[in-house]
N, C-alpha and C positions, 0 to 999 in steps of 0.2 A: 446594503450596509454601506454607511458613508466611513471613510477612509480617517478621519478622525475616531471615529469610534473602533476601527479595527487597530488604530494605534494605540489607542487607549486603554487596550485589552479586550475589548466585546468582542465574543465567539456570536458567528453566526448559529443560527436552528439549521437543524441538520434536517430536511424535509425534504418532500416531494421523490421519496423512494431512493433517495441517495445514499449510501453507504459510506464511512469513510474506514480508514484500516490502520493500526499501530501495532509496531514490535513492541512496544511498553505496556506496562499495564493499566492503561488511561490514556487521557487526551488533556492537553494542557488547554486550562479554561472551561473544561467539562466538568461533569458530575456524573457520574451513571447511577440509574435511577433503578436500572433492573437488569439482572443478569439472565438472558435466555437460554443459553449455553453452549454446547461445544458446537462448531459448525466445523466443516473439512470438503476439501475440493480435490479430486483425482484426476490424473491424464495421464494417460500410456499410450505414446505414438513411437510410430516405426515410419522411417524414410523405404521407399523402396529399393529391391536388390541394385538395380543400377547405380542409384545413388550412393547407396551404402559400397557397393563398390570403387565408386570414383575416392569416395573419403578415405579407401584403407591405401588406394595409391598416394593421396595427398598424405599421408601420413609416413611415407618415405622420402617424401621433397620437402615436409616441413611447409608451414604457414598454417592460416586459420582453417580449420573445417566449417566453413560457412554453411552447409546443409546442416551439419549437427548444430552449431551455433541457432539455425531457423529452426529447428526442432524443439532446441530446448525453450527459447522464447514462445511458441506457439504451447508447449505444453503447459510452461507456467502460466500464461495468460488465461489458459482455457481451465486448469486447475483454481485460479482466483476466482475463474468468472463463477464456475460453480459452487463455490464457496460462499460468495454475493448473493448468488442465487438461494443459496439455504439458510441465509441469513435473514433475508427478506421476506422468506417464507414465515421466520420468527417473527417479524417485523420489528427487527432491530435496524438501528442507525449507525451503529458502528460496531467495528469487530476489533479487540485488543488480544497480546499476545502472541500476532501471527507468527507462525514459524513456516520453513519449507525442509522438506525432505528431498533428495534428488538422488537418481540412479539411473544405470544405466545407457547413458551416452554413447559410450564406445561400443556398445553392442548393437549400433544401429536403433536402439530404440532409446525414447526417454520415458521417465514414469518420473511424476512430481508429485507430490503431495502438499498439500498447504492446510494447517490447520491453524482455529484461534477460537477464542471466546466471542459470542455474539452478544450487544449490549445495549440497552436503550439509552442513552445521556443527551444530554441539555447542559445548554449554557450555563454557566456560574454568573448569576447577576452580579455586577459591581465587579467583576473579577481584574485584578490589577496583576500583569505577570511581572514576577520575581528573578531575580537570577540573570542569568546571559539574556535570556528571551527579553525580560524585560529592560536589560540595558540598550539590548538592540534597538527596541522599540520608541525606549526614550532618546536615543541619540537621532534617530529619525525625526520626531517628532520638531526636536531641539535644532535639526538642521532645515526642516522645514520654516520653522520660525524665523530662522536666521534669513533664510533667504528671502523671506514674505517682507521684512523688516527694511528690506534696500530698495 
């Protein structure tokens, strides 16, 4: 994709098994061609007893509970990976309305549920961004033109 095309609002095709995610009900510059259905991913993970004990002690002294932070990150990523895998099996290239539900980190286990709607999308032909996105892209393009003239 050429920079000028991106600046003008042209969006790339989402191909090759790639899947993009959004918490919104669509993607700027793309149209939804088909709704594939609900997709989700669940991860429930626990740290070992030693790490759990160390984190309980750290709660008394204060500071970040590093082990729990890593546990949350690992759980979140695994649940996203599972949701994307489910969407791929449905031949989707996008997931909209992505939401997370988290539970249990202080009990030494982390449960993450992520869900959304798998969709098949394609770029809008001749798309011109409007509002804030359009203004930002127009400012960038104007700045590039100004620099090029110097």
